DSSP file (Angstrom, degrees, kcal/mol; ACC not computed):
  #  RESIDUE AA STRUCTURE BP1 BP2  ACC     N-H-->O    O-->H-N    N-H-->O    O-->H-N    TCO  KAPPA ALPHA  PHI   PSI    X-CA   Y-CA   Z-CA
    1    1 A M              0   0    0      0, 0.0    33,-0.5     0, 0.0     2,-0.3   0.000 360.0 360.0 360.0 138.4   87.2  118.5  108.3
    2    2 A K  E     -a   34   0A   0    103,-0.4   105,-2.0   102,-0.2     2,-0.6  -0.730 360.0-151.6 -96.2 142.4   88.3  114.9  108.5
    3    3 A D  E     -ab  35 107A   0     31,-2.9    33,-3.1    -2,-0.3     2,-0.4  -0.949  15.6-157.3-116.5 111.2   86.7  112.2  106.4
    4    4 A Y  E     -ab  36 108A   0    103,-3.5   105,-3.4    -2,-0.6     2,-0.6  -0.747   5.0-149.5 -98.2 131.0   86.9  108.8  108.2
    5    5 A L  E     - b   0 109A   0     31,-2.7    33,-0.4    -2,-0.4   105,-0.2  -0.874  18.3-135.2 -99.5 123.2   86.7  105.5  106.3
    6    6 A D     >  -     0   0    0    103,-2.7     4,-1.6    -2,-0.6     3,-0.4  -0.383  20.7-114.1 -73.3 154.8   85.2  102.7  108.4
    7    7 A S  H  > S+     0   0    0      1,-0.2     4,-3.1     2,-0.2     5,-0.3   0.838 113.1  60.7 -59.6 -35.4   86.9   99.3  108.3
    8    8 A D  H  > S+     0   0    0      1,-0.2     4,-2.7     2,-0.2     5,-0.3   0.924 104.8  49.1 -61.0 -41.8   83.9   97.6  106.6
    9    9 A L  H  > S+     0   0    0     -3,-0.4     4,-1.8   100,-0.3    -1,-0.2   0.914 114.6  44.5 -62.1 -43.4   84.3   99.9  103.6
   10   10 A L  H  X S+     0   0    0     -4,-1.6     4,-2.4     2,-0.2    -2,-0.2   0.930 115.5  46.4 -68.4 -45.7   88.0   99.2  103.3
   11   11 A I  H  X S+     0   0    0     -4,-3.1     4,-1.4     2,-0.2    -2,-0.2   0.930 113.3  48.4 -63.8 -47.1   87.7   95.5  103.8
   12   12 A W  H  <>S+     0   0    0     -4,-2.7     5,-3.0    -5,-0.3    -1,-0.2   0.881 110.8  52.1 -65.1 -35.6   84.9   95.1  101.3
   13   13 A H  H ><5S+     0   0    0     -4,-1.8     3,-1.9    -5,-0.3    -1,-0.2   0.957 108.8  49.5 -60.6 -49.4   86.8   97.2   98.8
   14   14 A L  H 3<5S+     0   0    0     -4,-2.4    -1,-0.2     1,-0.3    -2,-0.2   0.755 111.0  51.3 -62.4 -23.2   89.8   95.0   99.1
   15   15 A R  T 3<5S-     0   0    0     -4,-1.4    -1,-0.3    -5,-0.2    -2,-0.2   0.292 123.7-102.0-101.0   8.4   87.6   91.9   98.6
   16   16 A G  T < 5 +     0   0    0     -3,-1.9     2,-0.4     1,-0.2    -3,-0.2   0.622  58.6 163.9  90.5  12.9   86.0   93.3   95.4
   17   17 A E     >< -     0   0    0     -5,-3.0     4,-2.1    -6,-0.2    -1,-0.2  -0.523  31.4-147.1 -69.5 124.0   82.6   94.6   96.7
   18   18 A R  H  > S+     0   0    0     -2,-0.4     4,-2.8     1,-0.2     5,-0.2   0.871  93.8  55.8 -61.3 -41.5   81.2   96.9   94.0
   19   19 A K  H  > S+     0   0    0      1,-0.2     4,-2.1     2,-0.2    -1,-0.2   0.909 110.1  46.7 -60.2 -40.9   79.3   99.2   96.4
   20   20 A A  H  > S+     0   0    0      2,-0.2     4,-2.6     1,-0.2    -1,-0.2   0.923 111.9  49.7 -66.6 -43.8   82.6   99.9   98.3
   21   21 A L  H  X S+     0   0    0     -4,-2.1     4,-2.4     1,-0.2    -2,-0.2   0.926 110.7  50.8 -59.8 -45.3   84.5  100.5   95.1
   22   22 A N  H  X S+     0   0    0     -4,-2.8     4,-1.9     1,-0.2    -1,-0.2   0.907 111.4  46.9 -62.4 -42.2   81.9  102.9   93.8
   23   23 A L  H  X S+     0   0    0     -4,-2.1     4,-2.1     1,-0.2    -1,-0.2   0.921 112.9  48.9 -66.8 -42.8   81.9  104.9   97.1
   24   24 A L  H  X S+     0   0    0     -4,-2.6     4,-2.7     1,-0.2    -2,-0.2   0.854 108.1  54.8 -66.1 -33.2   85.7  105.1   97.2
   25   25 A K  H  X S+     0   0    0     -4,-2.4     4,-2.3     2,-0.2    -1,-0.2   0.918 108.2  48.9 -62.4 -43.3   85.8  106.2   93.5
   26   26 A R  H  X S+     0   0    0     -4,-1.9     4,-1.0     2,-0.2    -2,-0.2   0.915 113.0  47.9 -63.2 -42.0   83.4  109.1   94.4
   27   27 A L  H >X S+     0   0    0     -4,-2.1     4,-0.9     1,-0.2     3,-0.6   0.915 110.8  50.7 -64.2 -43.3   85.6  110.0   97.3
   28   28 A R  H >< S+     0   0    0     -4,-2.7     3,-0.6     1,-0.2    -1,-0.2   0.900 107.9  53.6 -59.7 -42.3   88.8  109.8   95.2
   29   29 A D  H 3< S+     0   0    0     -4,-2.3    -1,-0.2     1,-0.2    -2,-0.2   0.712  97.5  64.4 -70.7 -20.3   87.3  112.1   92.6
   30   30 A K  H << S-     0   0    0     -4,-1.0     2,-0.4    -3,-0.6    -1,-0.2   0.860  73.5-176.1 -71.8 -33.7   86.4  114.8   95.1
   31   31 A K    <<  +     0   0    0     -4,-0.9   113,-0.4    -3,-0.6   111,-0.2   0.292  64.1  85.4  57.6 -10.1   90.1  115.4   95.8
   32   32 A Q        +     0   0    0     -2,-0.4     2,-0.2    -5,-0.2    -1,-0.2   0.453  67.0 107.4 -94.0  -1.3   89.2  117.9   98.5
   33   33 A L        -     0   0    0     -6,-0.3     2,-0.8   108,-0.1   -31,-0.1  -0.497  63.8-143.4 -83.5 145.7   88.8  115.3  101.2
   34   34 A E  E     -a    2   0A   0    -33,-0.5   -31,-2.9    -2,-0.2     2,-0.4  -0.891  29.8-149.7-102.0  98.0   91.2  114.7  104.1
   35   35 A L  E     +a    3   0A   0     -2,-0.8    30,-2.0    28,-0.2     2,-0.3  -0.578  26.4 159.6 -85.7 128.1   91.0  110.9  104.3
   36   36 A W  E     -ac   4  65A   0    -33,-3.1   -31,-2.7    -2,-0.4     2,-0.3  -0.851  23.0-159.8-132.4 165.0   91.5  109.2  107.6
   37   37 A T  E     - c   0  66A   0     28,-2.0    30,-2.5    -2,-0.3     2,-0.1  -0.954  30.9-105.6-139.1 160.0   90.7  106.0  109.4
   38   38 A G  E  >  - c   0  67A   0    -33,-0.4     4,-2.6    -2,-0.3     5,-0.2  -0.449  29.4-114.0 -80.4 158.8   90.6  105.2  113.1
   39   39 A A  H  > S+     0   0    0     28,-1.0     4,-2.3     1,-0.2     5,-0.1   0.910 118.5  47.7 -57.5 -44.2   93.3  103.3  114.8
   40   40 A M  H  > S+     0   0    0      2,-0.2     4,-2.4     1,-0.2    -1,-0.2   0.841 109.4  52.8 -69.0 -32.7   91.0  100.4  115.5
   41   41 A Q  H  > S+     0   0    0      2,-0.2     4,-2.4     1,-0.2    -2,-0.2   0.926 109.3  49.6 -67.4 -43.4   89.7  100.3  111.9
   42   42 A R  H  X S+     0   0    0     -4,-2.6     4,-2.6     1,-0.2     5,-0.2   0.928 110.1  51.7 -58.4 -43.8   93.2  100.1  110.7
   43   43 A A  H  X S+     0   0    0     -4,-2.3     4,-3.2     1,-0.2     5,-0.2   0.919 108.8  50.3 -58.9 -44.3   93.8   97.3  113.1
   44   44 A E  H  X S+     0   0    0     -4,-2.4     4,-2.2     1,-0.2    -1,-0.2   0.928 111.2  48.8 -60.2 -44.8   90.8   95.4  111.9
   45   45 A V  H  < S+     0   0    0     -4,-2.4     4,-0.2     1,-0.2    -1,-0.2   0.931 116.8  41.2 -61.1 -47.1   91.9   95.8  108.3
   46   46 A V  H >< S+     0   0    0     -4,-2.6     3,-0.9     1,-0.2    -2,-0.2   0.900 115.1  50.2 -70.6 -41.3   95.4   94.6  109.0
   47   47 A F  H 3< S+     0   0    0     -4,-3.2    -1,-0.2    -5,-0.2    -2,-0.2   0.866 116.7  40.3 -67.4 -35.0   94.4   91.8  111.4
   48   48 A F  T 3< S+     0   0    0     -4,-2.2    -1,-0.2    -5,-0.2    -2,-0.2   0.281  86.0 128.6 -97.9  10.3   91.8   90.3  108.9
   49   49 A M    <   -     0   0    0     -3,-0.9    -3,-0.1    -4,-0.2     5,-0.1  -0.417  55.1-134.5 -66.3 136.1   94.0   90.8  105.8
   50   50 A R    >>  -     0   0    0     -2,-0.1     3,-2.1     1,-0.1     4,-0.5  -0.620  24.4-109.9 -86.7 153.4   94.3   87.7  103.7
   51   51 A P  G >4 S+     0   0    0      0, 0.0     3,-1.2     0, 0.0     4,-0.3   0.881 119.5  51.9 -51.8 -42.3   97.9   86.8  102.5
   52   52 A E  G 34 S+     0   0    0      1,-0.2     4,-0.3     2,-0.1     3,-0.1   0.588 106.7  55.9 -73.6  -8.3   97.0   87.7   98.9
   53   53 A E  G <> S+     0   0    0     -3,-2.1     4,-2.9     1,-0.1    -1,-0.2   0.477  77.6  99.8 -97.7  -3.4   95.7   91.1  100.0
   54   54 A E  H <X S+     0   0    0     -3,-1.2     4,-2.4    -4,-0.5     5,-0.3   0.903  83.5  41.3 -55.6 -52.4   98.9   92.3  101.7
   55   55 A S  H  > S+     0   0    0     -4,-0.3     4,-1.9     1,-0.2    -1,-0.2   0.928 119.5  44.1 -65.9 -42.8  100.3   94.5   99.1
   56   56 A S  H  > S+     0   0    0     -4,-0.3     4,-2.3     2,-0.2    -1,-0.2   0.852 112.3  54.5 -69.8 -32.6   97.0   96.1   98.1
   57   57 A T  H  X S+     0   0    0     -4,-2.9     4,-2.8     2,-0.2     5,-0.2   0.957 111.8  42.0 -64.1 -50.8   96.0   96.5  101.7
   58   58 A F  H  X S+     0   0    0     -4,-2.4     4,-1.5    -5,-0.2    -1,-0.2   0.828 113.2  53.7 -70.2 -29.7   99.2   98.4  102.7
   59   59 A L  H  < S+     0   0    0     -4,-1.9     4,-0.4    -5,-0.3    89,-0.2   0.920 112.6  44.6 -66.2 -43.1   99.1  100.5   99.5
   60   60 A L  H >< S+     0   0    0     -4,-2.3     3,-1.7     1,-0.2     4,-0.2   0.946 113.5  49.3 -64.7 -48.3   95.5  101.5  100.3
   61   61 A L  H >< S+     0   0    0     -4,-2.8     3,-1.4     1,-0.3    -1,-0.2   0.774 100.0  66.1 -64.2 -26.7   96.3  102.2  104.0
   62   62 A A  T 3< S+     0   0    0     -4,-1.5    -1,-0.3     1,-0.3    -2,-0.2   0.694  95.0  59.8 -67.5 -16.5   99.3  104.3  103.0
   63   63 A Q  T <  S+     0   0    0     -3,-1.7     2,-0.3    -4,-0.4    -1,-0.3   0.571 100.4  69.1 -85.8  -8.5   96.8  106.7  101.4
   64   64 A L  S <  S-     0   0    0     -3,-1.4     2,-0.3    -4,-0.2   -28,-0.2  -0.814  74.5-132.4-114.3 148.0   95.0  107.4  104.8
   65   65 A K  E     -c   36   0A   0    -30,-2.0   -28,-2.0    -2,-0.3     2,-0.5  -0.729  25.6-134.5 -87.9 149.5   96.0  109.1  108.0
   66   66 A T  E     -c   37   0A   0     -2,-0.3   -28,-0.2   -30,-0.2   -27,-0.1  -0.935  12.8-135.4-111.6 122.3   95.3  107.1  111.1
   67   67 A A  E     -c   38   0A   0    -30,-2.5   -28,-1.0    -2,-0.5     2,-0.1  -0.529  20.8-129.5 -75.5 133.5   93.7  108.9  114.1
   68   68 A P        -     0   0    0      0, 0.0     2,-0.4     0, 0.0    -1,-0.1  -0.348  15.6-127.2 -77.5 165.8   95.2  108.2  117.5
   69   69 A I        +     0   0    0     -2,-0.1     2,-0.2   -31,-0.1    27,-0.0  -0.935  29.0 177.5-115.3 136.1   93.1  107.1  120.5
   70   70 A D     >  -     0   0    0     -2,-0.4     4,-2.3     1,-0.0     5,-0.2  -0.749  45.7 -89.4-129.0-178.9   93.3  108.9  123.8
   71   71 A Q  H  > S+     0   0    0     -2,-0.2     4,-2.7     1,-0.2     5,-0.2   0.891 123.1  52.4 -59.7 -43.2   91.7  108.7  127.2
   72   72 A E  H  > S+     0   0    0      1,-0.2     4,-2.2     2,-0.2    -1,-0.2   0.894 109.8  48.8 -61.6 -40.9   88.9  111.1  126.3
   73   73 A I  H  > S+     0   0    0      2,-0.2     4,-2.9     1,-0.2    -1,-0.2   0.926 112.2  48.5 -64.8 -44.4   88.0  109.1  123.2
   74   74 A I  H  X S+     0   0    0     -4,-2.3     4,-2.2     2,-0.2    -2,-0.2   0.914 111.2  50.0 -63.2 -42.5   88.0  105.9  125.1
   75   75 A D  H  X S+     0   0    0     -4,-2.7     4,-1.4     2,-0.2    -1,-0.2   0.924 114.5  43.8 -63.7 -42.8   85.7  107.3  127.9
   76   76 A R  H  X S+     0   0    0     -4,-2.2     4,-2.4     1,-0.2    -2,-0.2   0.906 111.4  54.5 -65.6 -41.9   83.2  108.7  125.3
   77   77 A A  H  X S+     0   0    0     -4,-2.9     4,-3.0     1,-0.2    -1,-0.2   0.874 103.3  56.3 -60.9 -37.2   83.4  105.5  123.3
   78   78 A G  H  X S+     0   0    0     -4,-2.2     4,-2.6     2,-0.2    -1,-0.2   0.912 107.4  49.0 -59.0 -42.6   82.5  103.6  126.5
   79   79 A E  H  X S+     0   0    0     -4,-1.4     4,-1.9     2,-0.2    -2,-0.2   0.939 112.7  47.3 -61.7 -46.9   79.3  105.7  126.8
   80   80 A F  H  X S+     0   0    0     -4,-2.4     4,-2.6     1,-0.2     5,-0.3   0.927 112.4  50.1 -59.4 -45.4   78.4  105.1  123.2
   81   81 A Y  H  X S+     0   0    0     -4,-3.0     4,-2.5     1,-0.2    -2,-0.2   0.942 111.0  46.9 -62.2 -50.0   79.0  101.4  123.5
   82   82 A R  H  < S+     0   0    0     -4,-2.6    -1,-0.2     1,-0.2    -2,-0.2   0.846 117.3  44.3 -61.8 -31.9   76.9  101.0  126.6
   83   83 A K  H  < S+     0   0    0     -4,-1.9    -2,-0.2    -5,-0.2    -1,-0.2   0.886 127.7  22.1 -81.1 -38.1   74.0  103.0  125.2
   84   84 A W  H  X S+     0   0    0     -4,-2.6     4,-2.0    -5,-0.2     6,-0.7   0.596  97.3  84.8-111.9 -12.7   73.9  101.6  121.7
   85   85 A N  H  X S+     0   0    0     -4,-2.5     4,-1.5    -5,-0.3    -3,-0.1   0.934  86.2  56.0 -58.4 -48.9   75.4   98.1  121.6
   86   86 A P  H  4 S+     0   0    0      0, 0.0    -1,-0.2     0, 0.0    -2,-0.1   0.838 122.9  20.6 -59.1 -34.1   72.4   96.1  122.8
   87   87 A H  H  4 S+     0   0    0     -3,-0.4    -2,-0.2    -4,-0.2    -3,-0.1   0.605 129.3  37.7-114.6 -11.5   70.0   97.3  120.0
   88   88 A S  H  < S-     0   0    0     -4,-2.0    -3,-0.2     2,-0.1     3,-0.1   0.551  96.6-117.8-117.6  -9.3   72.1   98.6  117.1
   89   89 A G     <  +     0   0    0     -4,-1.5     2,-0.3    -5,-0.5    -4,-0.2   0.583  50.4 166.1  81.9   8.7   75.1   96.2  117.0
   90   90 A T        -     0   0    0     -6,-0.7    -1,-0.3    24,-0.2     2,-0.1  -0.429  19.4-160.9 -57.7 119.5   77.6   99.0  117.8
   91   91 A D     >  -     0   0    0     -2,-0.3     4,-2.5    -3,-0.1     5,-0.2  -0.433  33.7 -92.2 -99.1 179.8   80.8   97.2  118.7
   92   92 A V  H  > S+     0   0    0      1,-0.2     4,-2.2     2,-0.2     5,-0.2   0.906 125.7  49.2 -57.3 -45.3   83.8   98.5  120.5
   93   93 A N  H  > S+     0   0    0      1,-0.2     4,-2.2     2,-0.2    -1,-0.2   0.881 110.9  49.8 -66.3 -37.4   85.6   99.6  117.4
   94   94 A D  H  > S+     0   0    0      2,-0.2     4,-2.6     1,-0.2    -1,-0.2   0.922 111.1  49.9 -64.8 -43.1   82.5  101.4  116.0
   95   95 A A  H  X S+     0   0    0     -4,-2.5     4,-2.2     1,-0.2    -2,-0.2   0.879 110.1  50.6 -65.3 -36.9   82.1  103.2  119.3
   96   96 A I  H  X S+     0   0    0     -4,-2.2     4,-2.2    -5,-0.2    -1,-0.2   0.915 111.4  47.6 -67.5 -42.1   85.8  104.3  119.3
   97   97 A L  H  X S+     0   0    0     -4,-2.2     4,-2.5     2,-0.2     5,-0.2   0.928 112.0  49.8 -64.9 -42.8   85.5  105.6  115.8
   98   98 A A  H  X S+     0   0    0     -4,-2.6     4,-2.3     1,-0.2    -2,-0.2   0.902 111.9  48.3 -61.5 -40.9   82.3  107.5  116.6
   99   99 A A  H  X S+     0   0    0     -4,-2.2     4,-1.9     2,-0.2    -1,-0.2   0.857 109.4  53.7 -67.5 -35.0   84.0  109.0  119.7
  100  100 A T  H  X S+     0   0    0     -4,-2.2     4,-2.6     2,-0.2     5,-0.3   0.931 111.4  45.1 -60.9 -46.1   87.0  110.0  117.6
  101  101 A V  H  X S+     0   0    0     -4,-2.5     4,-2.6     1,-0.2    -2,-0.2   0.874 109.2  55.5 -67.7 -36.9   84.8  111.8  115.1
  102  102 A R  H  < S+     0   0    0     -4,-2.3    -1,-0.2    -5,-0.2    -2,-0.2   0.893 115.0  40.7 -60.5 -38.7   82.9  113.5  118.0
  103  103 A Q  H  < S+     0   0    0     -4,-1.9    -2,-0.2     1,-0.1    -1,-0.2   0.867 127.9  28.3 -78.4 -38.1   86.2  114.8  119.3
  104  104 A T  H  < S-     0   0    0     -4,-2.6  -102,-0.2    -5,-0.2    -3,-0.2   0.636 103.0-124.0-100.9 -15.2   87.9  115.8  116.0
  105  105 A G     <  +     0   0    0     -4,-2.6  -103,-0.4    -5,-0.3     2,-0.3   0.150  54.2 104.9  81.9 151.5   85.0  116.6  113.8
  106  106 A G        -     0   0    0     15,-0.2    17,-0.8  -105,-0.2     2,-0.4  -0.894  61.2 -69.1 140.3-168.3   84.3  114.9  110.4
  107  107 A T  E     -bd   3 123A   0   -105,-2.0  -103,-3.5    -2,-0.3     2,-0.5  -0.963  29.5-140.7-128.2 140.1   82.3  112.5  108.5
  108  108 A I  E     -bd   4 124A   0     15,-2.6    17,-2.5    -2,-0.4     2,-0.6  -0.905  12.1-157.9-100.8 126.9   82.3  108.7  108.8
  109  109 A Y  E     +bd   5 125A   0   -105,-3.4  -103,-2.7    -2,-0.5     2,-0.3  -0.931  31.2 147.7-102.6 123.0   82.0  106.8  105.5
  110  110 A T        -     0   0    0     15,-2.4    17,-0.2    -2,-0.6     3,-0.2  -0.965  52.6-141.5-149.2 158.5   80.6  103.3  106.0
  111  111 A L  S    S+     0   0    0     -2,-0.3     2,-0.2     1,-0.2     3,-0.1   0.342  99.7  59.8 -98.7   2.5   78.5  100.7  104.4
  112  112 A N    >   +     0   0    0      1,-0.1     3,-1.4     2,-0.0    -1,-0.2  -0.591  53.6 161.8-133.3  71.7   76.9   99.8  107.7
  113  113 A T  G >   +     0   0    0      1,-0.3     3,-2.2    -2,-0.2    -1,-0.1   0.710  66.2  79.9 -66.3 -18.6   75.2  102.8  109.2
  114  114 A K  G 3  S+     0   0    0      1,-0.3    -1,-0.3    -3,-0.1   -24,-0.2   0.838  87.9  57.2 -55.3 -32.8   73.2  100.6  111.6
  115  115 A H  G <  S+     0   0    0     -3,-1.4    -1,-0.3     1,-0.2    -2,-0.2   0.482 101.9  60.0 -77.9  -2.2   76.3  100.5  113.8
  116  116 A Y    <   +     0   0    0     -3,-2.2    -1,-0.2    -4,-0.1    -2,-0.0  -0.597  52.4 145.8-127.7  69.7   76.4  104.3  114.1
  117  117 A P        +     0   0    0      0, 0.0    -1,-0.1     0, 0.0    16,-0.1   0.361  29.4 135.7 -86.4   7.2   73.1  105.4  115.7
  118  118 A M        -     0   0    0      1,-0.1    15,-0.2    -3,-0.1     4,-0.1  -0.151  52.9-115.3 -58.0 149.4   74.8  108.3  117.6
  119  119 A P    >   -     0   0    0      0, 0.0     3,-0.7     0, 0.0    -1,-0.1   0.138  55.5 -25.1 -78.5-166.7   72.9  111.7  117.5
  120  120 A A  T 3  S+     0   0    0      1,-0.2    14,-0.2    14,-0.0     3,-0.1   0.229 112.4  47.7 -40.8 157.8   73.7  115.1  116.0
  121  121 A R  T 3  S+     0   0    0      1,-0.2     2,-0.5    14,-0.1    -1,-0.2   0.298  95.9  87.0  82.2  -3.8   77.2  116.3  115.4
  122  122 A L    <   -     0   0    0     -3,-0.7     2,-0.5    11,-0.3    -1,-0.2  -0.993  62.1-162.6-118.9 134.2   78.2  113.1  113.7
  123  123 A T  E     -d  107   0A   0    -17,-0.8   -15,-2.6    -2,-0.5     2,-0.4  -0.951   3.8-166.1-114.9 133.7   77.5  112.7  110.0
  124  124 A F  E     -d  108   0A   0     -2,-0.5     7,-2.2   -17,-0.2     8,-0.7  -0.907   2.8-160.0-118.9 147.7   77.5  109.3  108.4
  125  125 A N  E     +dE 109 130A   0    -17,-2.5   -15,-2.4    -2,-0.4     2,-0.4  -0.990  11.4 175.8-134.2 132.0   77.7  108.6  104.7
  126  126 A V  E >  S- E   0 129A   0      3,-2.1     3,-1.7    -2,-0.4   -15,-0.1  -1.000  74.3  -5.0-135.4 134.5   76.7  105.6  102.8
  127  127 A H  T 3  S-     0   0    0     -2,-0.4    -1,-0.1     1,-0.3     3,-0.1   0.803 129.3 -57.2  54.6  32.3   76.7  105.2   99.0
  128  128 A G  T 3  S+     0   0    0      1,-0.2     2,-0.4     0, 0.0    -1,-0.3   0.588 116.5  97.6  80.9  10.0   77.6  108.9   98.7
  129  129 A R  E <  S-E  126   0A   0     -3,-1.7    -3,-2.1     0, 0.0     2,-0.2  -0.989  76.0-111.6-133.6 145.3   74.7  110.4  100.6
  130  130 A D  E     +E  125   0A   0     -2,-0.4    -5,-0.2    -5,-0.2     6,-0.1  -0.498  34.9 172.1 -73.4 138.6   74.4  111.6  104.1
  131  131 A V        +     0   0    0     -7,-2.2     2,-0.2    -2,-0.2    -6,-0.1   0.465  43.3  79.4-130.2  -3.2   72.1  109.4  106.2
  132  132 A A  S    S-     0   0    0     -8,-0.7   -14,-0.0     1,-0.1    -2,-0.0  -0.640  78.7 -96.0-109.1 166.5   72.2  110.4  109.9
  133  133 A S  S    S+     0   0    0    -15,-0.2   -11,-0.3    -2,-0.2    -1,-0.1  -0.265  80.6  58.1 -69.2 163.9   70.7  113.2  111.9
  134  134 A G  S    S-     0   0    0    -14,-0.2     2,-0.1   -13,-0.1    -2,-0.1  -0.227  95.5 -41.0 101.5 167.6   72.7  116.3  112.6
  135  135 A P        -     0   0    0      0, 0.0     2,-0.4     0, 0.0   -14,-0.1  -0.365  59.8-112.0 -70.3 144.7   74.2  118.9  110.3
  136  136 A V        -     0   0    0     -2,-0.1     2,-0.2     1,-0.1   -29,-0.1  -0.629  37.6-122.3 -72.6 129.7   76.0  117.8  107.2
  137  137 A Q        -     0   0    0     -2,-0.4     2,-0.4   -31,-0.1    -1,-0.1  -0.490  17.6-130.1 -76.7 142.1   79.7  118.5  107.7
  138  138 A T        -     0   0    0     -2,-0.2     2,-0.5   -32,-0.0    -1,-0.1  -0.778  18.5-130.0 -92.8 135.0   81.4  120.8  105.2
  139  139 A V        -     0   0    0     -2,-0.4     2,-0.2   -33,-0.0  -106,-0.1  -0.707  19.7-145.1 -85.8 129.3   84.7  119.5  103.8
  140  140 A V        -     0   0    0     -2,-0.5     2,-0.2  -139,-0.2  -106,-0.1  -0.577  30.4 -91.2 -90.0 156.6   87.6  122.0  104.0
  141  141 A D        +     0   0    0     -2,-0.2  -109,-0.1  -108,-0.0  -108,-0.1  -0.460  56.5 153.6 -68.7 134.1   90.2  122.2  101.3
  142  142 A S        -     0   0    0   -111,-0.2     2,-0.1    -2,-0.2    -3,-0.0  -0.934  48.0-104.5-156.4 140.2   93.3  120.0  101.9
  143  143 A P        +     0   0    0      0, 0.0     2,-0.4     0, 0.0  -111,-0.1  -0.442  43.5 177.1 -64.5 133.9   95.7  118.5   99.4
  144  144 A Q        -     0   0    0   -113,-0.4     3,-0.1    -2,-0.1  -111,-0.1  -0.976  24.9-130.6-143.8 126.6   95.0  114.7   99.0
  145  145 A A        -     0   0    0     -2,-0.4  -114,-0.1     1,-0.2     3,-0.0  -0.272  48.5 -77.7 -66.0 159.6   96.8  112.3   96.6
  146  146 A D        -     0   0    0      1,-0.1     2,-0.5  -117,-0.0    -1,-0.2  -0.356  51.4-115.4 -58.0 138.4   94.7  110.1   94.5
  147  147 A L        -     0   0    0   -123,-0.1     2,-0.3    -3,-0.1    -1,-0.1  -0.644  26.3-122.5 -78.2 125.9   93.3  107.2   96.5
  148  148 A F        -     0   0    0     -2,-0.5     2,-0.4   -89,-0.2   -85,-0.1  -0.525  31.9-169.6 -67.2 129.5   94.6  103.9   95.3
  149  149 A L    >   -     0   0    0     -2,-0.3     3,-1.4  -124,-0.0     2,-0.3  -0.990  22.6-123.7-124.6 130.7   91.7  101.6   94.3
  150  150 A C  T 3  S+     0   0    0     -2,-0.4  -134,-0.0     1,-0.3  -135,-0.0  -0.553  97.6   1.3 -68.1 128.6   92.0   98.0   93.5
  151  151 A G  T 3         0   0    0     -2,-0.3    -1,-0.3     1,-0.1  -130,-0.0   0.612 360.0 360.0  71.5  11.6   90.6   97.2   90.1
  152  152 A A    <         0   0    0     -3,-1.4    -2,-0.1  -131,-0.0    -1,-0.1   0.473 360.0 360.0 -92.7 360.0   89.8  100.9   89.4
């Protein structure tokens, strides 16, 4: 099972937000997680990176695998966006990550679950607890290096 980190979690961590740091510490300590981010989430982190964050940003991103985007993901993401953008704030990047998880299986870790109102078969996690409808995904064993945490 893949565990996807949303860009908000990564950006807030890099900028010193305590909630993000605490959640990433819990994920790091589990060591059984297969940590991923979506291609668009990686783009957001890199595009909005501040000059003083460059080394820590690339060190953090080096710990994650980046999921590719294909036609099926884009088509599903379009459905998600049209359905949930007007009332939940789901943006294009959120919809693409949700569609990626729908296709590959996994859990999204975010500090902003409002942007992920999609139904069952997607699990969202905030502050270390599952918050969305649908079955809680089981994490399978996979070797994972310690996650680099700024200030940890």
